[in-house]
C-alpha positions in Angstrom: 0.0 0.0 0.0 1.2 3.5 -0.9 3.1 5.0 2.0 1.2 8.2 1.5 -2.1 6.6 2.5 -0.5 5.0 5.4 0.6 8.3 6.7 -2.8 9.8 6.0 -4.4 7.0 8.0 -2.2 7.7 11.0 -2.9 11.4 10.7 -6.6 10.7 10.6 -6.4 8.5 13.7 -4.4 11.2 15.5 -7.1 13.8 14.6 -10.1 11.7 15.4 -8.5 10.3 18.5 -7.8 13.9 19.8 -11.5 14.8 19.3 -12.6 13.1 22.4 -10.1 15.1 24.4 -11.1 18.4 22.9 -14.8 17.6 23.6 -13.9 16.8 27.2 -12.1 20.2 27.5 -14.9 22.1 25.8 -17.9 20.7 27.8 -16.3 21.9 31.1 -17.4 25.5 30.1 -19.9 25.0 27.3 -23.3 23.3 27.1 -23.1 20.3 24.6 -25.6 22.2 22.3 -23.4 25.3 22.1 -20.3 23.2 21.6 -21.8 21.3 18.6 -23.2 24.4 17.2 -19.8 26.0 17.1 -18.2 22.8 15.8 -20.8 22.2 13.0 -20.9 25.9 11.9 -17.1 25.9 11.5 -17.1 22.6 9.7 -19.9 23.7 7.4 -18.1 26.9 6.6 -14.9 25.2 5.9 -16.5 22.5 3.7 -18.6 25.2 2.0 -15.4 26.6 0.7 -13.5 23.5 -0.1 -16.2 21.1 -1.5 -17.3 23.4 -4.4 -13.6 23.8 -5.3 -13.2 20.0 -5.4 -16.4 18.8 -7.1 -17.6 22.0 -8.7 -20.0 24.6 -7.5 -22.7 23.7 -10.0 -22.5 20.0 -9.1 -22.6 20.8 -5.4 -25.7 22.9 -5.6 -27.4 20.4 -7.9 -26.8 17.5 -5.6 -27.8 19.5 -2.5 -31.0 20.5 -4.2 -31.9 17.0 -5.4 -31.1 15.1 -2.2 -32.0 17.6 0.4 -34.6 15.4 2.1 -32.3 12.5 2.6 -29.5 14.8 3.7 -31.8 16.3 6.3 -32.7 13.0 7.8 -29.0 11.8 7.8 -27.9 15.2 9.0 -30.0 14.8 12.1 -29.4 11.1 12.7 -25.8 10.9 11.9 -24.5 14.3 13.0 -26.7 16.5 15.1 -28.1 13.9 17.5 -25.0 11.7 17.9 -22.7 14.8 18.3 -24.9 16.0 21.2 -25.1 12.5 22.8 -21.3 12.2 22.7 -20.7 15.7 24.1 -23.3 15.2 26.9 -21.9 11.7 27.6 -18.4 13.2 28.1 -19.8 15.5 30.8 -20.1 12.3 32.8 -17.5 9.8 31.6 -13.8 10.0 30.6 -12.9 10.7 27.0 -11.0 7.4 26.6 -14.0 5.4 27.7 -16.2 7.2 25.2 -13.9 6.4 22.4 -14.0 2.7 23.3 -17.7 2.6 23.3 -17.8 4.4 20.0 -15.7 1.7 18.5 -18.8 -0.5 18.7 -20.5 1.3 15.8 -19.8 -1.6 13.4 -21.5 -4.0 15.9 -24.7 -2.0 15.8 -24.4 -1.5 12.0 -24.1 -5.3 11.4 -27.1 -6.0 13.7 -29.4 -3.4 12.2 -28.3 -4.3 8.7 -29.5 -7.9 8.8 -32.4 -7.1 11.2 -34.1 -4.3 9.3 -32.3 -3.6 6.0 -31.8 -7.3 5.0 -28.6 -6.3 3.0 -26.4 -8.9 4.8 -26.8 -12.6 5.0 -27.0 -13.8 8.6 -24.2 -16.2 9.5 -23.3 -17.9 12.7 -19.9 -16.0 12.5 -21.7 -12.7 12.3 -24.0 -13.5 15.3 -21.0 -14.6 17.4 -19.2 -11.3 16.6 -22.2 -9.2 17.4 -22.6 -11.1 20.7 -19.0 -10.7 21.7 -19.1 -7.0 20.8 -22.3 -6.5 22.9 -20.7 -8.3 25.8 -17.8 -5.7 25.7 -20.3 -2.8 25.6 -22.3 -4.3 28.4 -19.2 -4.8 30.5 -18.2 -1.1 30.0 -21.6 0.3 30.8 -22.3 -2.1 33.7 -18.9 -1.3 35.3 -19.6 2.4 35.6 -20.7 4.0 38.9 -24.4 4.9 39.1 -23.7 8.6 38.3 -21.8 7.7 35.1 -24.2 5.0 33.7 -26.3 7.6 31.8 -23.2 9.1 30.3 -22.1 5.7 29.0 -25.6 4.9 27.7 -25.6 8.2 25.9 -22.4 7.2 23.9 -24.1 3.8 23.2 -27.0 5.8 21.8 -24.6 7.8 19.7 -23.1 4.6 18.3 -26.7 3.4 17.4 -27.4 6.7 15.6 -24.2 6.4 13.6 -25.2 2.9 12.6 -28.7 4.0 11.5 -27.3 7.0 9.7 -24.8 4.8 7.8 -27.5 2.4 6.7 -29.8 5.2 5.6 -26.9 6.8 3.7 -26.1 3.6 1.8 -29.8 3.2 1.0 -30.6 6.7 -0.2 -27.4 8.6 -0.8 -25.2 6.0 -2.4 -25.2 7.9 -5.7 -24.3 11.3 -4.0 -20.8 12.5 -4.0 -19.4 11.9 -0.4 -18.0 15.4 -0.2 -21.4 16.9 -0.8 -23.0 14.6 1.7 -20.5 15.8 4.3 -21.3 19.4 3.4 -25.0 18.9 3.3 -25.3 17.0 6.6 -23.0 19.4 8.5 -24.9 22.4 7.3 -28.3 21.0 8.0 -27.2 19.8 11.5 -25.8 23.2 12.2 -29.2 24.8 11.4 -31.0 22.2 13.4 -29.0 22.9 16.6 -28.9 26.6 16.2 -31.7 27.6 18.5 -30.6 25.1 21.2 -27.0 26.2 20.9 -27.9 29.9 21.2 -30.3 29.4 24.1 -27.6 27.5 26.0 -24.7 29.9 25.2 -22.8 31.1 28.3 -23.3 34.6 29.5 -19.6 35.4 29.6 -16.7 34.7 27.1 -15.3 31.2 27.5 -11.6 30.7 28.1 -9.1 30.6 25.2 -8.6 27.0 25.7 -12.3 26.2 25.3 -12.6 28.4 22.1 -9.5 26.7 20.7 -11.0 23.3 21.4 -14.2 24.2 19.4 -12.1 25.6 16.5 -10.0 22.4 16.4 -13.1 20.2 16.6 -14.8 22.1 13.8 -12.1 22.7 11.3 -9.6 19.9 12.0 -11.7 17.2 13.7 -14.6 17.5 11.3 -13.9 19.2 8.0 -10.3 18.2 7.5 -10.9 14.7 8.9 -13.7 14.2 6.4 -11.6 15.2 3.5 -8.7 13.0 4.6 -11.1 10.0 5.0 -12.6 10.5 1.6 -9.2 10.7 0.0 -8.1 7.4 1.6 -11.3 5.8 0.4 -10.8 7.0 -3.2 -7.1 6.0 -3.4 -6.7 3.0 -1.1 -10.2 1.6 -0.7 -12.8 1.4 2.0 -11.3 -1.7 3.6 -8.0 0.0 4.1 -9.7 3.2 5.5 -11.7 1.1 7.9 -8.4 0.3 9.8 -8.8 3.6 11.4 -11.4 2.0 13.6 -8.7 0.1 15.4 -6.4 3.1 15.8 -8.7 5.7 17.2 -9.5 4.2 20.7 -5.8 3.6 21.6 -4.9 7.2 20.5 -7.9 8.6 22.4 -6.9 6.6 25.5 -3.3 8.0 25.3 -4.5 11.5 24.9 -6.8 11.2 27.9 -4.1 9.6 30.0 -1.4 12.2 29.1 -3.3 15.4 28.9 -6.4 14.9 31.1 -4.9 12.5 33.8 -7.5 9.9 32.9 -6.8 6.4 34.1 -7.0 3.3 31.9 -8.4 0.4 33.9 -8.5 -3.3 33.3 -12.3 -3.3 32.6 -11.7 -0.7 29.9 -9.0 -2.7 28.2 -11.0 -6.0 28.4 -14.1 -4.1 27.0 -11.9 -2.7 24.1 -10.5 -6.2 23.3 -14.1 -7.7 23.2 -15.4 -4.9 21.0 -12.5 -5.2 18.6 -12.9 -9.0 18.5 -16.6 -8.5 17.8 -16.0 -6.0 15.1 -13.4 -8.3 13.4 -15.5 -11.4 13.5 -19.0 -9.8 13.1 -18.3 -7.6 10.1 -16.5 -10.1 7.9 -19.3 -11.4 5.8 -20.4 -11.2 2.2 -22.5 -8.2 1.7 -23.7 -5.9 -1.0 -20.8 -4.2 -2.6 -20.2 -0.6 -1.4 -19.9 2.0 -4.0 -17.2 4.6 -4.1 -19.7 7.3 -3.9 -21.3 6.1 -0.6 -20.2 8.2 2.3 -17.5 6.4 4.2 -18.4 8.2 7.5 -21.5 6.1 7.7 -19.8 2.7 6.9 -19.7 0.0 9.5 -16.2 0.8 10.5 -16.5 4.5 10.8 -15.3 5.8 14.2 -15.9 9.5 13.5 -16.5 11.3 16.8 
């Protein structure tokens, strides 16, 4: 594999892994709704400049106009709601734990795919993988103190939203250019959270650290990360890009331990191993061929925070 894509994959893991840390920093001063409003507004503005340059302004406008209904649904289910759930969850649990739970997205994707969308053939191997993955998630949630259980469940809800959003994208937006899907969903999600974000805005100016965290999350952690991921998909394939699933949690755990003084316990490590084992076993099955135009953020292996 071209070394260029290997370096891009590592860079993407470093960016997405750091997102959990920056969310944890930002929610210390900002309400989750205000945080995601700032993040999505910056991401939409950045993508609004870059995407027309890459795919053409006329093409961008045409696809946004034709697919706006599907983009609205996916924007809510795959961006606005899960972003809020993750941010709210991190007001109660460590950033590293949130990254481990989010790694279970492919498990929920596989379960929902053969339960409701019927685009996967059920095999005993898949069922074993799903079961093992769910054991890992249950272990992580069950091991939390009472005050943190809701935070962990919020991140589980986020993983479920990503899985549903991914399946809906493959169903209704497979012919739409992925960069346009990224722009459309980010912009629609920003509009959707606007009243909530404004209503929850702080009465005083947040600290420079908080503002910087929001800027990094919006421009680097969302807009630039999407563009990187799409480039890897186009040049090295979806299977290669999916390897970032295994890189993000360890990176996030390292960031949390080094910069936030978070501890990495044995239960977290066991849960991580079980989830990764479930993802590896449960998602290796014949399925409908993914098209290059389908949005990789919503694929089973997407760990996008």
